[in-house]
Every structure is written in structure tokens, then in C-alpha cells.
C-alpha positions as CSV (number, residue, x, y, z in Angstrom):
1,X,-0.1,0.1,-0.1
2,X,1.4,3.3,-1.0
3,X,2.3,6.0,1.8
4,X,-0.1,8.9,2.3
5,X,1.3,12.1,3.6
6,X,0.2,15.4,5.3
7,X,0.5,18.4,3.8
8,X,0.4,22.2,4.8
9,X,-1.1,25.2,2.8
10,X,-0.4,28.7,3.6
11,X,-2.3,31.3,1.5
12,X,-2.4,35.1,1.6
13,X,-4.3,38.3,0.6
14,X,-3.8,37.4,-3.2
15,X,-4.6,33.4,-3.1
16,X,-6.5,32.3,0.0
17,X,-5.5,29.1,2.0
18,X,-9.0,27.7,1.3
19,X,-8.2,28.0,-2.7
20,X,-5.1,26.2,-2.1
21,X,-6.8,23.5,0.0
22,X,-9.5,22.7,-2.6
23,X,-7.1,22.4,-5.3
24,X,-4.8,20.4,-3.1
25,X,-7.7,18.0,-2.2
26,X,-9.0,17.7,-5.9
27,X,-5.6,17.2,-7.4
28,X,-3.5,15.3,-4.6
29,X,-6.3,14.1,-2.3
30,X,-5.7,10.2,-3.1
31,X,-2.1,10.8,-1.5
32,X,-2.9,12.9,1.5
33,X,-3.6,11.7,5.0
34,X,-3.9,15.2,6.6
35,X,-4.2,18.9,5.3
36,X,-3.5,21.8,7.7
37,X,-4.6,25.2,6.3
38,X,-3.8,28.8,7.1
39,X,-3.1,32.2,6.1
40,X,0.7,33.5,6.1
41,X,-0.7,37.6,5.7
42,X,-4.2,38.3,4.9
43,X,-3.8,41.8,5.2
44,X,-3.3,43.1,1.5
45,X,-1.1,46.0,2.5
46,X,1.0,44.2,5.1
47,X,1.3,41.4,2.4
48,X,2.7,43.9,-0.2
49,X,5.3,45.2,2.3
50,X,6.5,41.7,3.9
51,X,6.7,40.1,0.1
52,X,8.9,42.9,-1.1
53,X,11.1,42.9,1.8
54,X,11.5,39.0,1.3
55,X,12.3,39.4,-2.3
56,X,15.2,41.9,-1.6
57,X,16.6,40.1,1.6
58,X,15.6,36.7,1.2
59,X,13.1,34.5,3.4
60,X,15.5,34.2,6.1
61,X,14.2,37.6,7.5
62,X,10.8,36.4,8.3
63,X,9.7,34.3,11.4
64,X,8.3,30.7,11.1
65,X,4.5,30.8,10.8
66,X,2.7,29.6,13.9
67,X,0.9,27.0,11.7
68,X,4.2,25.4,10.5
69,X,5.2,25.8,14.4
70,X,2.4,23.6,15.4
71,X,1.5,21.4,12.6
72,X,4.7,21.1,10.6
73,X,6.8,18.4,12.3
74,X,5.0,15.6,10.6
75,X,4.2,17.4,7.2
76,X,5.8,16.3,3.8
77,X,4.5,19.1,1.8
78,X,4.3,22.9,2.1
79,X,2.6,25.1,-0.3
80,X,1.6,28.6,-0.8
81,X,2.2,31.7,-2.9
82,X,4.4,34.3,-0.9
83,X,5.0,32.2,2.5
84,X,8.7,32.4,2.9
85,X,10.1,29.0,3.2
86,X,13.5,29.8,4.8
87,X,16.0,27.2,6.6
88,X,14.1,27.8,9.9
89,X,10.8,26.6,8.3
90,X,12.7,23.6,7.2
91,X,14.1,23.0,10.7
92,X,10.6,23.3,12.0
93,X,9.4,20.6,9.3
94,X,12.0,17.8,9.6
95,X,10.0,15.5,7.3
96,X,9.5,18.1,4.6
97,X,10.1,16.5,1.1
98,X,8.3,19.0,-1.1
99,X,8.0,22.9,-0.8
100,X,5.9,24.7,-3.7
101,X,5.2,28.1,-4.6
102,X,2.2,29.3,-7.2
103,X,4.6,31.6,-8.6
104,X,7.6,31.8,-11.1
105,X,9.9,33.3,-8.8
106,X,11.5,31.5,-5.9
107,X,12.7,34.3,-3.9
108,X,10.8,33.4,-0.8
109,X,12.2,30.0,-0.7
110,X,16.0,29.3,0.3
111,X,16.6,26.9,-2.5
112,X,20.1,26.2,-1.3
113,X,19.0,25.1,2.2
114,X,16.1,23.1,0.6
115,X,18.6,21.2,-1.6
116,X,21.0,20.3,1.2
117,X,18.0,18.9,3.1
118,X,16.7,16.6,0.1
119,X,13.6,18.9,-0.2
120,X,12.3,19.5,-3.9
121,X,11.2,22.7,-4.6
122,X,8.4,23.5,-7.1
123,X,7.6,27.0,-8.8
124,X,4.9,27.7,-11.6
125,X,6.6,29.0,-14.6
126,X,4.5,31.2,-17.0
127,X,1.6,31.2,-14.7
128,X,0.7,34.8,-15.2
129,X,2.6,35.1,-18.6
130,X,-0.6,35.9,-20.4
131,X,-1.4,38.6,-18.0
132,X,1.9,40.4,-18.0
133,X,2.5,40.2,-21.6
134,X,-1.0,41.9,-22.0
135,X,0.0,44.5,-19.6
136,X,3.3,45.1,-21.2
137,X,1.9,46.0,-24.4
138,X,-0.6,48.2,-22.8
139,X,2.0,50.1,-20.8
140,X,3.8,50.5,-24.2
141,X,0.6,52.1,-25.6
142,X,-0.3,54.0,-22.4
143,X,3.1,55.5,-22.1
144,X,3.9,56.6,-25.8
145,X,0.3,57.7,-26.7
146,X,-0.2,59.8,-23.5
147,X,-3.3,57.9,-22.7
148,X,-3.1,58.0,-18.8
149,X,-2.0,61.5,-18.7
150,X,-5.0,62.6,-21.1
151,X,-7.1,60.8,-18.7
152,X,-5.8,62.4,-15.4
153,X,-6.1,65.8,-17.4
154,X,-9.6,65.4,-18.0
155,X,-10.3,64.2,-14.5
156,X,-8.6,67.2,-13.3
157,X,-10.5,69.5,-15.5
158,X,-7.9,70.0,-18.4
159,X,-8.6,69.2,-22.1
160,X,-4.9,68.3,-22.5
161,X,-3.3,68.3,-25.9
162,X,0.4,69.3,-25.3
163,X,2.6,66.7,-23.9
164,X,6.5,66.0,-23.6
165,X,6.4,64.0,-26.8
166,X,4.2,65.9,-28.8
167,X,6.5,66.5,-31.5
168,X,7.3,62.6,-32.0
169,X,4.2,60.8,-30.6
170,X,4.6,57.6,-32.3
171,X,2.6,54.8,-34.0
172,X,4.0,51.3,-33.5
173,X,4.2,50.3,-37.3
174,X,7.5,50.0,-38.4
175,X,9.1,50.6,-35.0
176,X,11.7,48.5,-33.3
177,X,10.9,46.7,-30.2
178,X,13.7,45.4,-27.8
179,X,12.8,42.5,-25.6
180,X,15.2,41.8,-22.7
181,X,14.4,38.5,-21.8
182,X,12.5,35.5,-24.0
183,X,11.0,33.4,-21.8
184,X,7.3,32.8,-21.2
185,X,6.3,36.6,-20.9
186,X,8.5,37.8,-23.6
187,X,7.8,35.4,-26.1
188,X,4.0,36.0,-25.6
189,X,4.8,40.0,-25.8
190,X,6.6,39.3,-29.3
191,X,3.6,37.4,-30.2
192,X,1.0,40.0,-29.2
193,X,3.2,42.6,-30.9
194,X,3.2,40.8,-34.3
195,X,0.1,42.4,-35.1
196,X,1.2,45.8,-34.9
197,X,4.0,45.6,-37.6
198,X,6.8,46.1,-35.5
199,X,10.6,45.0,-35.9
200,X,11.7,42.7,-33.1
201,X,15.0,42.5,-31.2
202,X,15.9,40.2,-28.5
203,X,18.6,39.7,-25.9
204,X,18.4,36.6,-23.9
205,X,21.7,34.6,-23.7
206,X,19.8,31.6,-22.5
207,X,17.5,31.4,-25.6
208,X,18.9,29.6,-28.8
209,X,18.8,32.1,-31.6
210,X,16.8,29.9,-33.7
211,X,14.0,30.1,-31.3
212,X,14.2,34.1,-31.6
213,X,14.3,33.6,-35.4
214,X,11.4,31.6,-35.7
215,X,9.3,34.2,-33.6
216,X,10.3,36.8,-36.1
217,X,13.0,38.5,-34.0
218,X,16.6,39.3,-34.3
219,X,19.0,37.9,-31.6
220,X,21.4,40.6,-30.5
221,X,23.7,41.5,-27.8
222,X,22.6,44.3,-25.1
223,X,24.2,47.2,-26.6
224,X,22.7,46.9,-30.0
225,X,19.4,46.2,-28.5
226,X,19.6,49.6,-26.4
227,X,21.0,51.5,-29.4
228,X,18.8,50.4,-31.8
229,X,15.1,50.2,-30.1
230,X,12.3,52.5,-30.0
231,X,10.8,50.5,-27.0
232,X,12.6,48.3,-24.6
233,X,10.6,45.9,-22.5
234,X,12.2,44.2,-19.6
235,X,11.3,40.3,-19.1
236,X,14.4,39.2,-17.0
237,X,15.2,38.0,-13.6
238,X,16.9,39.8,-10.9
239,X,20.8,39.5,-11.3
240,X,23.1,38.1,-8.8
241,X,24.2,40.2,-6.2
242,X,21.8,43.1,-6.8
243,X,23.6,44.0,-10.0
244,X,21.5,46.4,-12.5
245,X,20.7,45.2,-15.9
246,X,19.9,48.9,-16.9
247,X,22.1,51.9,-15.8
248,X,23.4,55.3,-17.0
249,X,25.6,53.5,-19.5
250,X,22.5,52.0,-21.2
251,X,20.3,55.0,-20.9
252,X,23.1,56.9,-22.8
253,X,22.8,54.3,-25.6
254,X,19.2,55.0,-26.0
255,X,17.5,57.1,-28.6
256,X,16.1,60.4,-27.1
257,X,12.7,59.3,-28.6
258,X,13.1,55.6,-26.9
259,X,10.8,54.3,-24.2
260,X,11.8,51.8,-21.5
261,X,9.1,49.6,-20.0
262,X,9.5,47.4,-16.8
263,X,7.0,45.0,-15.7
264,X,9.4,42.5,-14.5
265,X,11.5,43.7,-11.2
266,X,12.3,47.3,-9.9
267,X,15.9,45.9,-9.1
268,X,16.8,45.3,-12.6
269,X,17.0,49.4,-13.1
270,X,19.0,51.9,-11.4
271,X,16.3,54.1,-10.5
272,X,18.7,57.2,-9.9
273,X,19.8,56.9,-13.6
274,X,16.4,56.3,-14.7
275,X,15.2,59.5,-13.1
276,X,18.0,61.6,-14.3
277,X,17.4,60.3,-18.1
278,X,13.8,61.0,-18.0
279,X,14.4,64.6,-16.3
280,X,16.8,65.4,-18.8
281,X,15.1,63.8,-22.0
282,X,17.8,61.5,-22.6
283,X,14.9,59.0,-23.3
284,X,11.2,59.9,-24.2
285,X,9.4,58.0,-21.4
286,X,9.0,55.2,-19.2
287,X,6.2,52.7,-18.2
288,X,6.7,51.1,-14.8
289,X,4.7,48.5,-13.0
290,X,7.4,47.6,-10.5
291,X,8.9,50.0,-8.0
292,X,12.0,50.1,-5.7
293,X,9.5,51.1,-2.7
294,X,6.0,50.0,-2.8
295,X,3.8,52.0,-2.4
296,X,5.9,54.7,-3.8
297,X,6.9,57.1,-1.2
298,X,5.0,60.6,-1.4
299,X,8.2,62.5,-1.9
300,X,9.8,60.5,-4.4
301,X,10.8,62.6,-7.4
302,X,9.4,60.2,-10.0
303,X,5.9,61.4,-8.9
304,X,7.0,64.7,-10.3
305,X,7.9,63.6,-13.6
306,X,5.5,64.0,-16.6
307,X,6.9,61.5,-19.1
308,X,6.4,58.2,-16.9
309,X,3.4,56.0,-16.6
310,X,3.0,54.3,-13.2
311,X,1.0,51.6,-12.0
312,X,0.6,50.0,-8.8
313,X,2.3,46.5,-9.5
314,X,-0.6,44.9,-11.2
315,X,0.6,43.6,-14.3
316,X,0.2,39.8,-13.1
317,X,-2.8,40.2,-11.3
318,X,-5.9,38.9,-13.3
319,X,-8.9,36.5,-12.3
320,X,-7.5,33.7,-14.4
321,X,-3.6,34.2,-13.4
322,X,-4.4,33.8,-9.7
323,X,-7.6,31.1,-9.7
324,X,-5.3,28.6,-11.8
325,X,-2.2,29.0,-9.9
326,X,-2.9,26.3,-7.3
327,X,-4.3,23.9,-9.8
328,X,-1.0,24.5,-11.9
329,X,1.4,23.8,-9.0
330,X,-0.4,20.8,-7.6
331,X,-0.9,19.3,-11.0
332,X,2.9,19.7,-11.7
333,X,3.4,17.9,-8.4
334,X,0.9,15.2,-8.8
335,X,3.2,14.2,-11.9
336,X,5.7,12.7,-9.6
337,X,3.5,10.1,-8.5
338,X,2.0,9.1,-11.7
339,X,5.2,8.9,-13.7
340,X,5.0,12.1,-15.4
341,X,7.7,14.6,-16.1
342,X,7.2,17.9,-13.9
343,X,7.8,21.2,-15.4
344,X,8.6,23.4,-12.5
345,X,11.4,22.1,-10.3
346,X,13.8,24.7,-9.2
347,X,16.4,22.2,-7.7
348,X,16.3,18.9,-9.8
349,X,19.3,17.5,-8.3
350,X,17.1,16.6,-5.5
351,X,15.3,14.0,-7.7
352,X,18.7,11.8,-7.2
353,X,18.9,12.5,-3.5
354,X,18.5,9.1,-1.5
355,X,16.2,10.7,1.1
356,X,13.9,12.0,-1.5
357,X,14.0,9.0,-3.7
358,X,13.3,6.8,-0.7
359,X,10.0,8.8,0.2
360,X,9.0,9.2,-3.3
361,X,9.5,5.2,-3.8
362,X,7.0,4.7,-0.7
363,X,4.4,7.2,-1.8
364,X,4.3,5.6,-5.2
365,X,4.6,2.0,-4.2
């Protein structure tokens, strides 16, 4: 008889614990002996601050959730969205074998500690790719065509016709769009922009150039992309050690009529250099959904600029992206028990760890 195991799910203000529980029961029910359900952070405002702190500093800054302290010792699976899975959490869960997060990034998981303990880490690649790629295209249009600024003018009693870019307000047809990153999101942006008749440049050293060519793009180095593009949209992960992907040197390469769009990570861009480039019109404008401080501090200089469109980190937040995430996570985990090949494993070396293989054999027997 196969061995059943206990699972813990910790939701938050974006995806509640009961949503994870329903999905876990539906997909993994035959393998579960018990399921404990809780909320890591149910207040949306507090969640924003806590998750950003974890993304910047890692999961070790957080304390162990009380549910984990009381229910985690005999559990083999822990899942959630933003719940921090630190070495302290793993110490409190000595029988943990699977840690899963229903998001693409694993910044809230200490993957190194998990690997050392034989804990397999799951994430959900591309779970909000449709949402973010839609939004990136929307930000391109909103910024270069002054959609948000015109709206705000009307709301404030101003029938506005003059903008920073009034002399060169562009159409997309024939323009060059540079995508930094060509994973799930970047490739969808390329697909969605294809109907606008744009030229496509891509910089992604992890993707075979033939894949980019097949999508109608041209693989180039970073300098060429920044020099030739009319729009640059970022779809990359954070760089090691907090290094900036875009700084003063990159802004110096850009055309004065070019735009920077960031729906990825605020840490990719040197904010001081960006503000300087916008203030001095070294670039035409920017569309930003991610920010170094969220909410943006009331005194931030970026709020005074008239050539930037700002949104409140909502690119990946659609009904579909949130509701399908637990199903994608548990569906991928279930493949382990049915002989399938999971898609979202952050530390595949654990699949050969004797502690994990012994446990998996008991679950599958």
C-alpha cells in the first residue's frame, strides 16, 4: 500500500488558503493523510510590504509561521504563494520533502537550504505570463500615446493636447521593439506585438537564436538592443548580487525618442539613473509597474515627472492568473506520483537525493 502524507498550505491576501486547500484535495487527495490550512498574511497592505522585503532580503528575515510551528513537524509538503520557506521553516519541518510556490519566482524559498536537506522545490513558470504580456503591451501604448496623462487631465478639468513627446508621438508600425528576456512572458509579448507590424530585437543569452528567429525576431547583444530600439521591454530575472541590468550606460545608448517598459523587477533598473534620464529627456519616457519602494513614497521625485506612466504592481494580477495557479502547482507535483515529468522544479538535483527517492518510492508503491 502506498504511503500517504500530510500537507500544509498557507495562503495570503492574493490567493487564500482555502483556494489552495480545494485544489490540493482535488488533485492530490488520494495521497493526503491530512491537510492543515492557514493564512501567512491576509492583509493586502501588509502582504505587499512583507513580500517585497522577502524578495529583496530573502526568506530568512521572516519568523516561522505559527501553523508551521504547531502542525509542520510531521508534514511532507508545504505550499503557498508568498509564504517564506526559510531554513528555519525546514528545521521546524524535519519530514518536509516538497516545498511549492504558486509563482514563477522562488525568491521566498531558500533553495540552497532545501537542496541540502533533500527537499524538492516547485514553482509555476509562466502562471501569469498572459496577464503580464498583455499589460506590457498596454504600458507601451499608454506611455507613448499619453493615454493615462490625457485621462488624468480630463479628470482634473484640463482638455490636454500638449505632452512631452507631442512632436514625435509615435505609431507602433515600423518601430523597433527590444525585448530583454525571451521566456514565457517575453515570447508572448513578441507574439502579441506581431500584429502591430513592429521589428523585433531580443537579448537573451539563455535562448537559442533559432527560437528567436522563428518568432520573427533577431538575437542581438545588449548594447545593440539599447542602441537600436524604439521601445525596450524588460522580462528578465534579477541579477546576482543586486547588479543592475539597466543603468546610466544603457540610458546613454538609447535614442532620445525611445521608451523603457518594466513589468519585471524594479531591481533590474538603477532608479537614480532612470530619473536622471527622464528629467533630462535622454529618453522619451518610461512605463513602470514595479518600483523600488511599494507604495511609492509620497516625496519620490519620480512622481513629479510628466514622461512616465506608473501603475501599482498589477501586471500579473488577473482573475485567471490567480485562480489557476494552485491547480498548476499541484498538477505539476502530481506528475511525480504518476510517472510524468514535472515542469517546474527549481532544484532537480534533489530527484537523485537518496532521502527524497526513498520517500517518493514509498508514496508511489
